[in-house]
N, C-alpha and C positions, 0 to 999 in steps of 0.2 A: 391428364384428362383432355386438355385442349388438342393434344396431338392425336388422341384416339378419335375425337370428333372430326378433326380435319381428315384423317385417314378414311373414316367411314364416308364422309362427304365426297372425297375424291373417288373412292371406289363406286359410290352410287352414281356419280356423274359418268364415269367410264362405262358402267353397266347400261345406263340409259342410252349413251351414244352407240354402244355395240348393238343394243336392242333395236334402235331406230335404223341402223344400217342393215341388219339381217332380217328384220321382219318383212320388208318389201320383197327380198329375195325368196324367203320362205313362202309368202303368199303367191308369188309368181310361179313357183314350182308346183304348189298345190293346185292352182288354177289350170296349169298345163295338163294335169291328169283328170280334171273334173269334167264329167259328162255335160254339165250345164254351164260350162265356161266360167264366167265371172260371177255367177250366182252362188253365193256361199250361204250356209255350209255345203260341202261337196255332196252331190247326189249319187256318185258312183265313179268308178275308175274307167278311163278310156285312153287309147293311144291315137284317137282320131285326129287330134290337133297336131300331133307330131307327124303323122302321115301327111297331113295337108301342108305343114310347114316345109317338110323335106321333099315335097314334090311340086311346090309352087314355083312357077317358072322364074319370076323375078328374084325370088330368094336364091335359087340355084345359080342364076347369073351373078347375083351379088356375092355369093360364096366363091365363085370362080375368080371374080375381080379381087376380092379381099385376099384370097389365098395367093394369087399371083403377086399382088403388091406386097403382101407380108413376107413371102419367100424371098423376093428380090431385094426389098428394102432391108430386111433383117440380115441377109447375106452381105450386102454392101456395107451396112452399118457395122457389122462385126469385123469385117476386114479393115475398114478405116479406123474403127475404134481400137483394134488390136495394135495397129501401127502407131496410132496416137499415144496409146498407153505405153508402148515401148519407149517412145521418145520422151514422154513426160516423166516416167519413173526412172529410166536409166541415165538420162542426161540432165545437166544443169546448164542452161543457156539464158541469155538475155531475153526477156519477154515471156519466159516459161509460164509464170503465174497468170499473165494476161491471156495467153493462149488457152490455158486450162479453164479460166473463167468464161472465155468466149465459147469453148466447146460445151461447157455445162449450162450456158445461158438458156437453152430451150426449157430447162427445168425450172428456171427462175422467173419466167414470164408466163402470163396466161396464154393458153393454147390458142385462144381466139385471136389474140394480137399476133402471135407467130403465124397463124394461118392467113390472116389478112395481109401481113407484110410479105409473106412468100408469094401469095397470089399476085400482089401488085408488082413484085419483082419479076416473076415468071411471065406475066403479061407483057412487061416492057421489053423482055428479051425474046419474045415470040414463042414461048413454050406454053401453049394453051390447048385445051380440048384434046388431051392425050393422057395416056396412063403414066407418062413420064412425070407429069406434075405431082401425081400422087406418090410416086416412088421417091422423088426428090424430097418432098415434104416429110414423108414418113422416115426417110433416112436421117434427116436432120433431127427429127423429134426423138428417135430411138437410139441414136448413137451414144448419147451420154451414159445410158445404162450399160452398154457394152464396154465403154471406157472404165466405168466403175468396177465391174466384175473382173476384167482383165488386170486392171491396176492392182486390185486386191490380191490377185494371184501372184503378180510380179513382186509385190512387197515382201512376200515370204519366200521368194525364189533365191536359192543360194547360187550366186554368180560364179563361185568357184567351180561348179560343175561345167559351165561353159569354158572356163579357162583350162580345165583339165582336158576337155575335148580338143581344144585348139592346140594344146601342147603336144598332143599325139598326132597332129597333122590334119585335123578336120577344119574345113573352111567355114566362114561365117554362115553361109546358107545351110550347109550340112549340120552345123552345130545347132542352128535354130530349129530345123525340122527333126533332128534326132534327139536333142536334149531339151531345148526350151519349150517347144510346142507340146510334147507329151505331158510336161509337168503343168503347164498353164491351161491345158485343154478344158479342164473343168470350168474355169472362169469363162472361157470363150463360149462353151456350149450353153452355160447358164445365161450369159449375156445375149446370145442369139435367141434363146427361147423367150426371154423377157421382151426383146425387141419384136419378136413375132407376135406375142400376145398383145402388146400395145398397138402394133400396126393393125392387127386383125380386128380389134375392138374399137379402133379410133373413130370418133364421130366429129368432134369439134374441129379438127384439122381438115378432115375429108370434105366437110360441107363447103369449104372454100375452094378446094383443089379438084374436086370431082368434076368430070365432064359428062354430057348426056350419054355418051357411049361407054363410059367407064364409071359405073356407080357401085361403090362397095356395099357390102351387106348391111352395115349399120344405117346407111342412108335409105336403102331399100326397106328396111324394117320401119324406119321413121315414116316413110311415105305410106306404108301399109296401115299403120295404126291411126293415121289421120282420117282414113276413109272407111276402115273396117273395124267393127267392134266384136271380135271373137277371141278365143283363146289360142289362135294360131300363133300370134305374136308372142304370147306367153310361153308356148312350147318351144319356139325358136330361141327365145331368150334363155330358157332353162337349158337348152342344148348347148348354147354358147357359154353359159355359166359353168356347166359341167366340164367342157373342154378347158376353160381357163383354170378351173380348180385343179384339174389333173396336172396341167403344166406348172402351176404354182407349187404344188406338192413336189414335183420332180426338181424344180429349181431349188427349193428348200433343202431337199435331200442332197443335191449336188454340191451346193456352195453356201446356202443359207440366205434367207430373205434379207437379213440385216446387212449382209455384204452388198447385195444388189441395191438396197436403198441408201447405202453409204453410212450406215449406223455403226458398223464394226468392220474389222479386218477379217480376212478369211482365216479360218482355223487351220493351223499347220498340221 
C-alpha cells in the first residue's frame, strides 16, 4: 500500500512539473494567433503578429547573426568534437579522464559563469566587439554534445572493419572516410543539429559575448519585450519553438535524445 501511495505521489509530482513546463509554451502559441494579443480568452485567429515578427528589421538582423554564429560554431564544434571523441574512445593515455572532464566542464557549470569567464579572457587577449567572441563561446558551450553523440556511435563501432580495410591496402585517411565516417555519421549529424539548436537559442552566454554590431536573435527579442507589449514577441517565440521541436524530433529519430543527453548508449 505504501508503495502505491509513493508511486501515485511521484507521478503526481511529475505531472505537475510537466504541466508547469508546457503551459507557458501553450499560452505563448495561443497568444501568437490571437487577434487581441495577450487578452484572453482568444477573440479570433490572425497571422498579423507573425507577419510583423518576420518583417521586423531588428529581428531579421538578429536571425542573420544567430544563423551565421550557429552554422559556424556548430560546424567547428562538430569537427573538434569528432576528433576528441576518436581520441577519447579509441586510445588509453595518461590524463585521458582529466581531459574528458575538462571538455565536459561547460555542462557542469552555470552558463552565466562560463560566459563571464570567457568574456574576461577574450577581453584580455584583445578579441572583443566582433562576431568571433560569439563563435568561440558557442563552440565551447556546444562541443560537449557533439562529443557525447559521436562517442556513443564509436562505442558500438566494430574496429575489425577498419582492420579489414587496412589489410587490403587502404591507408588511415581512406579507411576513415570510407569506413568509419559513414558508420558514425548519424552521431555526427545528431551532434551538429543539437549544437546548432543550442547556439541558435542561446541567451545566457550571448548576453556576455555579443557586441553592438553583432546581436543575436534572443537578445533582440529580449530588447523588444522590454519596450513593446504586443504579441509579436509571442509569434517569434512560437516560430522558434516550432523550429526547435522539428530539430529535436529529427535528432530523436536519428540517434535518440537519451544518447545526446548521455543517459544511454546508441542503439546498435
